[in-house]
N, C-alpha and C positions, 0 to 999 in steps of 0.2 A: 614216758617221753619227756624231754626237757621242757616242752611247751606247757606241760601239765603241772609243772613245779609250783606255779603261783596262780595261774588262771583258775577261776571258780572257787578260790579259797579266801577266807577272811584273814588278811594280813595287814598289820598296821605299818605306817611309815617308819623306817629306821630313825632313830633319834639324832643321828649325825651322819655325815658323809659316808656312804656305804657302796662302793663300786662292786663289792662281792655279790650284791643282790641281782646284778644284771644276768640275763639268761640269753644264750645264743641258740637259735633254732636252725638246724641244717636245712638247706633248701632242697637237697636232692631227694628227700623222702617223697614230697608231693610231686616233684617233677617226674619221677618214675611212673606215676599213675598215668600221666598224659604223654608218655614216651618222649619226654624232653631229655634226651640222652646227651646231647651236646649243645647246651644252651647258648654258648658263645657263637655257635654257627647259626643259630636260629634268630636270636635277638640281642640287642644291647639295651641299656636303660639304667634307670635309677629308682631307688626308693626315697621318697621325699617325706619328711616328717615335720609337722608344725606342732610345737609344744607350747600351749598357751598359758601354762601355769608355772613357767620357769621363774624361780625367785631364790634369793639368798641375801645375806647381810654384808655390809661393809664392816671393817674392823671396829668402827664406832657404833655398830648396831643398826645402821640405817638400812631398811629393806630396799632391795632393788628387784623390780619385777618387769617382765616383758615376754616376748615371743622368741623362742629358740627354734631356728630352722636347721634341720639335719639332712644331709644328702649323702648317700653312699651307693656304690654301683651294684647292679643286678648280677654281675659276675662274681660277687663275693660268695664264699662258701656258706656263710651264715646270714641270717637276719636277726635283729634283736626282738625279743618277745616284748609286746607292748606294755603289759602290766609291770614287768620288771623295770622298764624304762621309766614308767610313771613313778614307781617307788624310789628308784634311783634319783630322779630329779627332785622328788619330794624330800630326799635326805639332805638337800642343800638348804631347806627353808629356814633353818636356824643356824646355818654354818657361816662363820665370819671369814671374809676373804681379804681384799685389799683396803688400803687407807682411803681411797677415793672410789666413786662409782665407776669411773673409767677403768681403774686398775682392777677392781673387783670383777667387772665384766670380762676383762682379759684373762684373769686367772680362772674364772668359771669356764670359759670357752676352752681354754687349754686343758683343764682337767677332764671335761666331758669328751673332748676330741681324743685325748690319750686313752681314756678308759674304753671308749667304744672301738677305737682302732685295735686295741689289744684284744678285746672280746671278739670282734668280727674279722680280724686279720685282714683288714683292708683300709684304704684311705677313707676318711669321713670329712666332708665339708660341713662347716658350721658357722652360723652367724647369730648374734643376739640383737634383737630389736627392742629398744626401750621406748620407742614411739613409732607410730605408723607413718611411713613416707606418703607423700601425695602422689596422685596419678599412677596408681598401681597398674602394671601391665596384666593382660589376660590373654593366654595363648589360644583360646578356643572361641573367640567372638564370631568367627565366620563359619561355625559349625551349625548345621541344620538339626533342630531338635525333633526326634522321630515322633514323639507322642503328640506333637503339634500338627502333624500332617493331617490334611482333610481325610476323613474316612476312618480315623483311628477309633472313634466311638463305636463303630459298627463291627470292629474286629472282635473275634472270639478268642479269649485267652483261657487255656485250660491246663497248661503245663507250668509247674513251679519247681521242678528239679531239672537240672541242665539236660537239654535234649538237642543234640546236634542236628537231628533230622528236621528240626524246625527251619533250618536255613534253606532257603530256596534261591535259585538263580533268577536274576532279572530276565524278563521275557526277551528284551532286546539285548542280544549278546554282542556288544561292541566294547572295545577296550576304552575304559574311561576311569574316572576317579570320583570319589565322594568323600565329604567330611560330614559325619553325622554324630549326634550325641543323644543321650537320654538321661533324664534326672530320675529314672525309675529303677536304677541299679539298687539291688538289695540282696544281701546274703547274710549268713549267720557265722558267728565266731566258731572256729573249728572245735574248740573245747567246751565253752560255756553255752553255746547256742544262742547267745544274745544277738539281737539284730544289728547288722551293720548297713548303714544307708549311704548312698553316694550317687555320683554322676559318672558316666562313662563317655569317652570321646574316641571315635574310630576314624582314622584316615586310611583309605584303602584305594589303591589303583591296581586293577587286574583285568585280564582278558574278559572275564565274566564277573559281574558285580552281584552282590546280594540284593535281593528284593528288600526294599526298606521295611515293609511290614513284617516280613519274615525275620529280619534282623531284630526288630523290636520285640517280637515274640520270643526270640532266643534270649535276649537280655532279660526279659521278664522271667524266663524259665530258670534263672539263677536265684530266684527269690528265696528258695528254701535249701540252697546249697550250704554246706558247712566247710568253710575254708577261711584261711587268712586272706587279707586284702591282696597281698602280693600274689598269692596262688590263684585267685580269681582272675587277675589281670593276665597272668601267663596262660591260664587255661583258655581264655577267650582268644588270646593271640594264637595259640597252637591250633585251635579249631578253625579259625579263619584262614590260617596258613594252609592247613591240610585241605580245606574245602575249595579255596579260591586261587591258590598259588599266586599270591600277589607280587607285583613288582614293588609296590610301596605298601607298607602296613605299619601303622602306629596305633597303639591302644593305651589310653590313659584313664586311670580310675581315681577320681577325686572323692575320697570317702569323707563323711562328716566326722566331726570330732566325738570321741567317747573317752571319758576320763581325762579331759583336757588335752587330748592329742588327736590329730588327724593324720592319716597315712595316705599318700598319693603315689602309688607305683606307676611308672611309665615304661613302656617297652616299644621298640621299633626295630625293623629289620635292617636299617642303616642309620647311623648317627644323624644325618641331616634331617631325618623325619621325626626326631624327638621334639617335644615342645621346646621353644626357645628360652623362655624365662623360668619356668617352674623348676627345672633341675639345677638352677644356679643358687647356691646358698646365700650369695650376697645380693639377691633380688627377692624382695617380698612381693608376691603376686596377689592379684585380686582374688578373694575367696569366692567359692560358690555360695549361692544365697542361703544354703542350709548349713554351711560350715560356720 
């Protein structure tokens, strides 16, 4: 498989700019497992990447460093494999670009955008931040954190591989909506089995809502699953759709950084329910406390 080309192997950074090292991973392989046969009919969304080790040189040899934010749609046929992106961005570290910092940033963003759009065959939004703006927005400040609910300490957790039967309906069956999240999201890399840590946010409106404790148990059951970040997000989305038939559903997974990169996939059944700021490349949002 293409995703095994670099993951789990000792590979040094290319010595100069190297777009050939980028690897595209087909999305359809994992989607088949969860019967996501027509993804555009099920959800819309984006994959948001924050690359904290983006750096290059001006023509005069002055280093320029900052945060690169990448955004591309979930309806693309491919996603970019994370280690290949890390090595690709690292190939710029001694690469000389424009005569000024501003010109160098412009050339860098243009090259990265062109290379990724060619690889992924889709549009890619991109922005480079050489400093951190003030008053960063955060899309999930009004979400209730499940593990902070009274009584969580007395709950028994025994399942650490995805188990849909953990989801239970709320006893009072009235159409309503909830916005809940958890900082207990954890899964493993599909290839290397390295741990991936994160936070998950769920906005759901349905005739029957999930019991909050059962939803937390389900999130915890992802702890020993072996999937890419995007696949975890879509798996949860599909399970909640099948179980609760929601009018509104949004699932956002904000993973912590590994190798200088964090990946934040977001999915919703309709565009208005996507996070407002996170999918915008020209808006740098507040990070989770572990990012």
